[in-house]
C-alpha positions as CSV (number, residue, x, y, z in Angstrom):
1,M,27.3,9.4,-17.2
2,K,29.5,6.7,-17.1
3,N,26.9,3.9,-14.9
4,K,23.1,4.8,-15.8
5,L,22.6,2.4,-13.0
6,S,24.3,4.3,-10.2
7,F,23.2,7.4,-11.1
8,Y,19.4,6.4,-11.2
9,M,20.4,4.7,-7.8
10,I,21.5,7.8,-6.0
11,L,18.6,9.8,-7.5
12,S,16.1,7.5,-6.4
13,F,17.9,7.1,-2.5
14,F,17.8,10.9,-2.9
15,L,13.7,11.5,-4.1
16,G,12.9,9.1,-2.0
17,G,14.2,10.8,0.9
18,C,13.0,13.9,0.2
19,I,9.6,12.9,-0.4
20,Y,9.7,11.2,3.1
21,F,11.1,13.9,4.4
22,C,9.0,16.5,3.4
23,E,5.7,14.2,4.3
24,K,7.0,13.8,8.0
25,Q,7.5,17.8,8.1
26,G,3.8,17.8,7.4
27,W,4.8,19.9,3.6
28,W,2.5,19.9,0.8
29,L,3.5,17.7,-1.8
30,P,1.2,16.8,-5.3
31,N,-1.2,14.2,-4.9
32,W,0.7,11.9,-7.9
33,V,4.1,12.5,-5.7
34,C,3.1,11.0,-2.2
35,F,1.0,8.1,-4.0
36,Y,2.7,6.7,-7.1
37,V,6.8,8.3,-7.1
38,N,7.8,6.3,-4.0
39,D,6.1,3.0,-5.2
40,F,8.4,3.6,-8.6
41,L,11.1,4.1,-6.7
42,I,11.4,1.4,-4.3
43,V,11.7,-1.7,-6.7
44,P,14.7,-1.1,-8.3
45,I,16.6,0.3,-5.1
46,V,15.8,-3.2,-4.1
47,L,16.9,-5.0,-7.1
48,F,20.0,-2.6,-6.7
49,I,20.6,-3.7,-2.6
50,G,20.4,-7.5,-4.4
51,L,22.2,-7.5,-7.0
52,K,25.3,-5.5,-4.8
53,T,25.0,-8.3,-2.3
54,V,25.0,-11.0,-5.1
55,Q,28.2,-9.4,-6.8
56,L,30.1,-8.9,-3.4
57,T,29.3,-12.4,-2.0
58,R,30.2,-13.9,-5.4
59,N,33.3,-11.8,-5.6
60,D,32.1,-11.2,-9.3
61,T,31.2,-8.0,-10.8
62,Q,30.0,-9.5,-13.9
63,V,26.8,-11.1,-12.2
64,R,23.3,-9.7,-12.9
65,L,19.8,-10.1,-12.2
66,S,18.1,-12.5,-14.6
67,L,14.4,-11.1,-16.0
68,M,12.6,-13.6,-14.2
69,L,14.0,-12.7,-10.9
70,V,13.0,-9.1,-11.8
71,L,9.7,-9.8,-12.8
72,W,9.5,-11.9,-9.5
73,I,10.3,-9.4,-7.2
74,C,7.5,-7.2,-9.2
75,F,5.2,-9.8,-8.3
76,L,5.8,-10.6,-4.5
77,Y,5.8,-6.6,-4.3
78,S,2.2,-6.4,-5.9
79,L,1.3,-9.1,-3.9
80,L,2.3,-8.3,-0.3
81,F,1.8,-4.2,-1.0
82,E,-1.4,-4.0,-3.0
83,F,-3.3,-7.5,-2.0
84,I,-2.1,-9.3,1.3
85,F,-1.5,-6.4,3.2
86,P,-4.2,-4.3,2.6
87,M,-6.7,-7.0,3.9
88,Y,-5.0,-6.7,7.4
89,L,-3.6,-3.4,7.4
90,K,-5.6,0.2,7.4
91,R,-2.2,1.7,6.5
92,Y,-2.1,0.0,3.0
93,T,-4.9,0.5,0.4
94,A,-5.2,-1.6,-3.1
95,D,-4.0,0.4,-6.3
96,K,-3.5,-1.3,-9.5
97,I,-1.1,1.9,-10.3
98,D,1.2,0.9,-8.1
99,V,1.1,-2.4,-9.4
100,L,2.1,-0.9,-13.1
101,L,4.5,1.1,-11.2
102,Y,6.5,-2.0,-9.9
103,F,6.7,-3.6,-13.0
104,L,7.7,-0.6,-15.1
105,S,10.0,0.5,-12.9
106,G,11.4,-3.5,-12.5
107,L,11.9,-3.4,-16.6
108,L,13.6,-0.1,-16.1
109,F,16.1,-1.4,-13.7
110,Y,16.5,-4.7,-15.9
111,Q,17.5,-2.2,-19.1
112,L,19.7,-0.4,-17.0
113,Q,21.6,-3.1,-16.0
114,K,21.8,-4.6,-19.2
115,E,23.4,-1.5,-20.3
116,I,26.3,-2.0,-18.0
117,E,27.1,-5.3,-20.0
118,A,26.7,-3.6,-23.5
119,K,29.7,-1.4,-22.6
120,P,33.1,-3.0,-21.5
121,K,35.5,-0.8,-19.8
122,T,38.7,-2.2,-21.4
123,K,39.3,-3.2,-25.3
124,S,40.2,-6.9,-23.7
125,I,37.9,-10.0,-24.3
126,K,34.9,-9.8,-22.1
127,K,33.8,-12.4,-19.6
128,P,30.5,-13.1,-19.9
129,T,27.6,-12.2,-18.1
130,K,26.3,-14.2,-15.6
131,E,22.3,-14.2,-14.7
132,V,21.2,-14.8,-11.2
């Protein structure tokens, strides 16, 4: 696969959509799929959309998200969905495994993003990658 990050994002959108559809239809899914898979998929999806937005607005496909920004987004997701929302909304429950999944998926996104810059498309002099 030429671009693992794009492939991973397409797969994530498809898999997340399928899980959501099955849940809305009332079809049975294993508990670990219902409770954890979408939590693992959401942070890379949000980061990918953010990355593409920054690349489009700066008109620069060499821009990458920094590790600190990726970790910050993971922290914010953990804070909102596992600590703040459960205090006020019954729909949300605090789960430490979800926090771990947010950070693992964020690091996976960062690694896939780094692999893109490691493989230049042409043999010409590579322009340095900029991190946001």
